[in-house]
KEMAR-638042 format. One record per residue (C-alpha): residue number from 1; z, x, y; chain; residue in three letters. Coordinates in steps of 0.1 Angstrom, whole numbers. Each point is the difference from the previous one (the first is absolute). Layout:
! KEMAR-638042
  seq      Z      X      Y  mol  type
  NUM      Z      X      Y    A   ALA
...
This chain:
! KEMAR-638042
  seq      Z      X      Y  mol  type
    1      0     -2     -1    A   MET
    2     10     27     24    A   MET
    3    -29     25     -5    A   VAL
    4    -22    -33      4    A   GLU
    5     15     -5     33    A   LEU
    6     -4     36      9    A   LEU
    7    -37      2     -5    A   GLN
    8     -6    -31     16    A   GLN
    9     16     15     31    A   SER
   10    -17     34     -7    A   TRP
   11    -34    -17      1    A   ARG
   12      5    -21     26    A   GLY
   13     14     25     26    A   VAL
   14    -32     20    -12    A   VAL
   15    -23    -29     11    A   GLU
   16     17     -3     36    A   ILE
   17     -4     34      8    A   LEU
   18    -39      2    -17    A   LEU
   19     -6    -33     23    A   LEU
   20     21     14     34    A   SER
   21    -18     35     -3    A   ALA
   22    -36    -21     -4    A   ALA
   23      8    -22     32    A   ILE
   24     10     31     18    A   TYR
   25    -30     23     -7    A   TYR
   26    -27    -38      7    A   ALA
   27     22      1     34    A   LEU
   28      1     33      6    A   SER
   29    -40      3     -2    A   PHE
   30     -7    -29     25    A   VAL
   31     26     11     24    A   ARG
   32    -12      3     33    A   GLY
   33    -32    -22     -6    A   THR
   34     -5    -32     13    A   ARG
   35      5    -16    -35    A   ALA
   36     34     11      2    A   ALA
   37     17    -30     17    A   PRO
   38    -23    -22    -26    A   VAL
   39     10     18    -32    A   VAL
   40     40     -2     10    A   VAL
   41     -3    -41     13    A   GLY
   42    -17     -6    -34    A   PHE
   43     23     19    -22    A   LEU
   44     31    -19     21    A   VAL
   45    -13    -33     -1    A   SER
   46     -7      5    -37    A   LEU
   47     36     10    -10    A   PHE
   48     12    -24     18    A   LEU
   49    -18    -26    -17    A   VAL
   50     13     10    -28    A   PHE
   51     34      6      6    A   ALA
   52      2    -41     18    A   LEU
   53    -16    -15    -32    A   SER
   54     20     24    -21    A   ALA
   55     36    -10     19    A   ILE
   56    -12    -36     12    A   LEU
   57    -10     -7    -36    A   GLY
   58    -36     -8     12    A   LEU
   59    -16     -7    -35    A   SER
   60    -35    -10     12    A   VAL
   61     -1     24     31    A   LEU
   62      9     30    -26    A   ARG
   63    -26    -14    -23    A   TRP
   64    -24     -3     28    A   LEU
   65      6     35      6    A   VAL
   66     -5     15    -33    A   GLY
   67    -32    -24     -2    A   ALA
   68    -15     20     30    A   GLY
   69     10     34    -10    A   ALA
   70    -37      5    -10    A   ALA
   71    -11    -14     34    A   PHE
   72     23     20     18    A   MET
   73    -10     33    -19    A   ALA
   74    -39     -4      3    A   PHE
   75      8    -10     37    A   ALA
   76     23     33      3    A   THR
   77    -31     19    -11    A   LEU
   78    -24    -15     26    A   VAL
   79     17      3     32    A   ILE
   80     14     31     -8    A   PHE
   81    -24     19    -11    A   GLN
   82     -7     25     16    A   PRO
   83     38     13      0    A   GLU
   84      0     -4    -39    A   ILE
   85    -35     19      6    A   ARG
   86     17     28     20    A   ARG
   87     28      3    -30    A   ILE
   88    -20      5    -26    A   LEU
   89    -21     25     22    A   ALA
   90     30     14     12    A   ARG
   91     15      3    -36    A   LEU
   92    -23     30     -5    A   GLY
   93     11     16     28    A   ASP
   94     37      8     -7    A   LEU
   95     11     33      5    A   PRO
   96      4      6    -39    A   MET
   97    -39     -3      1    A   PHE
   98     -8     25     25    A   GLY
   99     12     37     -5    A   THR
  100     14     18     30    A   ALA
  101    -28     24     -1    A   ARG
  102    -22    -29      6    A   GLU
  103     23     -9     29    A   ARG
  104     -2     36     11    A   ARG
  105    -39     -1      3    A   GLU
  106     -1    -31     18    A   ASN
  107     28     12     27    A   ILE
  108    -24     32     -3    A   GLU
  109    -33    -19      9    A   THR
  110     23    -16     34    A   ILE
  111      6     33     13    A   VAL
  112    -33     13     -2    A   GLN
  113    -17    -30     15    A   ALA
  114     30      6     31    A   ALA
  115     -8     32     -1    A   GLU
  116    -40     -1      2    A   ARG
  117      3    -29     24    A   LEU
  118     27     17     24    A   ALA
  119    -24     29      2    A   GLU
  120    -31    -20      6    A   ALA
  121     22    -18     28    A   ARG
  122    -14    -31    -18    A   ILE
  123     27    -32      8    A   GLY
  124     12    -16    -36    A   ALA
  125     22    -26    -11    A   LEU
  126     10     -1    -38    A   ILE
  127     29    -21    -13    A   ALA
  128     11      6    -36    A   ILE
  129     10    -31    -20    A   GLU
  130     30     -2    -18    A   GLN
  131     18    -33    -12    A   SER
  132     -8    -22     25    A   THR
  133    -35    -15     -3    A   HIS
  134    -17     11     34    A   LEU
  135    -29    -31     -5    A   ASP
  136     30    -22     16    A   ASP
  137     11     24     25    A   ALA
  138    -34      6     16    A   VAL
  139    -16    -28     17    A   SER
  140    -32     17      1    A   ASN
  141     -9     19    -35    A   LEU
  142    -39     14     12    A   GLY
  143    -19     12    -25    A   VAL
  144      4      4    -40    A   PRO
  145     -8     36     -8    A   ILE
  146     23      2    -36    A   ASP
  147    -13     37     -1    A   CYS
  148     18     35    -13    A   GLU
  149     20     16     21    A   ALA
  150    -14     33     13    A   THR
  151      2     15     37    A   PRO
  152    -34      0      3    A   GLU
  153     -2    -37     -3    A   MET
  154     29      0     28    A   PHE
  155    -22     19     19    A   GLU
  156    -33    -18     -4    A   THR
  157     20    -33      8    A   ILE
  158     15      6     31    A   PHE
  159    -26     26     16    A   PHE
  160     -7    -15     29    A   PRO
  161    -32    -25      8    A   ASN
  162      6     -9    -37    A   ASN
  163      0    -36     -1    A   ALA
  164     35     -4    -20    A   ILE
  165     17     32     19    A   HIS
  166     19    -25     25    A   ASP
  167     33    -20    -20    A   GLY
  168     21     20    -24    A   GLY
  169     -7      8    -40    A   VAL
  170     17    -12    -29    A   ILE
  171     15     20    -27    A   VAL
  172      9    -21    -29    A   ARG
  173      7     20    -33    A   ASN
  174    -20     27      8    A   GLY
  175    -30    -16     11    A   ARG
  176    -13    -11     33    A   ILE
  177      4    -34      1    A   ALA
  178    -10    -16     33    A   TYR
  179    -17     21     30    A   ALA
  180      2     -9     39    A   ALA
  181     31    -23     -3    A   CYS
  182     15    -17     31    A   ILE
  183     36     11     -8    A   PHE
  184     29    -21     22    A   PRO
  185     13     20     33    A   LEU
  186     38      9      3    A   THR
  187     15    -26     28    A   GLN
  188     25     28      7    A   ARG
  189      1      4     40    A   ASN
  190     11     38      0    A   ASP
  191    -31     11    -16    A   LEU
  192    -27    -20     26    A   ARG
  193    -15     32      4    A   ARG
  194     -7     12    -33    A   LEU
  195    -39     -3     -8    A   GLY
  196     -7    -29    -24    A   THR
  197     -5     21    -28    A   ARG
  198     32      7     -5    A   HIS
  199     14    -31     14    A   ARG
  200    -18    -18    -32    A   ALA
  201     16     28    -18    A   ALA
  202     35    -14      4    A   ILE
  203     -8    -36      6    A   GLY
  204    -11      1    -38    A   LEU
  205     29     23    -14    A   SER
  206     21    -24     20    A   GLU
  207    -14    -27    -21    A   GLU
  208     -1     16    -32    A   THR
  209      8     27    -19    A   ASP
  210    -30     18      2    A   ALA
  211     -1     35     10    A   VAL
  212    -28      1     30    A   VAL
  213    -21     36     13    A   VAL
  214     -8      9     30    A   VAL
  215    -25     25     11    A   VAL
  216    -10      2     37    A   SER
  217    -33      3     16    A   GLU
  218     14     10     32    A   GLU
  219     24     31     -9    A   THR
  220    -10      4    -36    A   GLY
  221     36     -7    -10    A   SER
  222     10    -15    -33    A   ILE
  223     29    -28      0    A   SER
  224     19    -21    -29    A   HIS
  225     17    -35      7    A   ALA
  226     23    -16    -27    A   TYR
  227     27    -29      4    A   LYS
  228    -10     -1     35    A   GLY
  229      6     38     13    A   HIS
  230    -28     19     11    A   LEU
  231      4     40     -5    A   GLN
  232    -23     14     17    A   ARG
  233    -22     37      3    A   ARG
  234      8      8    -39    A   VAL
  235    -16     30    -16    A   GLY
  236    -15     -3    -28    A   SER
  237     29     12    -21    A   GLY
  238     22    -21     15    A   GLU
  239    -22    -34     -7    A   LEU
  240     -3     12    -33    A   ARG
  241     37      4     -7    A   SER
  242      5    -32     14    A   PHE
  243    -26    -19    -21    A   LEU
  244     16     13    -35    A   SER
  245     30    -11     18    A   SER
  246     -9    -32     -7    A   ILE
  247    -22      4    -31    A   PHE
  248     10     25    -21    A   VAL
  249     37     -5      1    A   PRO
  250     24     26    -11    A   ARG
  251     34    -14    -15    A   HIS
  252     33     20     11    A   ASN
  253    -18      7     30    A   SER
  254     17      3     35    A   SER
  255     -9    -21     28    A   PRO
  256     -8     22     23    A   SER
  257    -27     18    -23    A   GLN
  258    -35     -9     -8    A   PRO
  259      1    -22    -37    A   GLY
  260     22    -27     10    A   ARG
  261     -1    -33    -19    A   ALA
  262    -22    -22     19    A   SER
  263     21    -31     -9    A   TRP
  264     34     20     21    A   LEU
  265      3    -17     34    A   PRO
  266     -8     25     29    A   LYS
  267     10     -4     37    A   SER
  268    -29     17     19    A   PRO
  269     15     19     30    A   PRO
  270     -4    -21     32    A   PRO
  271    -30     -3     18    A   ALA
  272     -8     24     30    A   PRO
  273      8    -14     35    A   GLN
  274    -29     16     13    A   ASN
  275    -30      1    -18    A   PRO
  276    -29     24      2    A   PRO
  277    -36    -17     17    A   PRO
  278    -18    -19    -16    A   SER
  279    -21     18    -30    A   GLU
């Protein structure tokens, strides 16, 4: 008797943990998207209906909900088709499926591209997507590209007088997904003197967890923005170390060293009160 009770309790705990993990990861994938409030409202409504039918003994309502379960599952697939597609696509992009070497190679591509563009005084705006899907944060996605990210491709896209050189580029899973994107500008009053590219980099990093690399065509300087903080005039080594700290985290690293895990909170230093002239 006691053994059977323990077995049933153990199975119940496992079921609860599995369901909780599934719901948590499903919500984490749609977090920050326009569908997030709809998903939360749908789950809350479904829970309330089941709870009321069980507490008040509404057998007819419970039967209706059970009978409509198949319809609700089909409706969920239709309504949340984009989010489900993204979840399935991202399952193959989890860190366990990508080696640290591959991520370092992608970082080196970004660094080399920034170096070449800076040397040639070609303006550039490169957003590296993380967990927040930038399709939902960027009002104008520009032109779909879907090509391998190489320094030569970045030079081609941002070359002056090119039809798609204006705007930003979105890098997703090591590939260039879109070009000529219009990123949201920051609304901070203390950054009005900054150029459009730098304000767009800060604006996108304020709304998402993307890392944005900026190259100034006026000065040839390289900057990066992350979580609303802009670090200006960095060298290629500094850029490489910063990107490595985000995308190739090392465990047991001190917070001040490159390699800090990207999920740890970062407290950016305050922005300068008198920023340099626009770039």
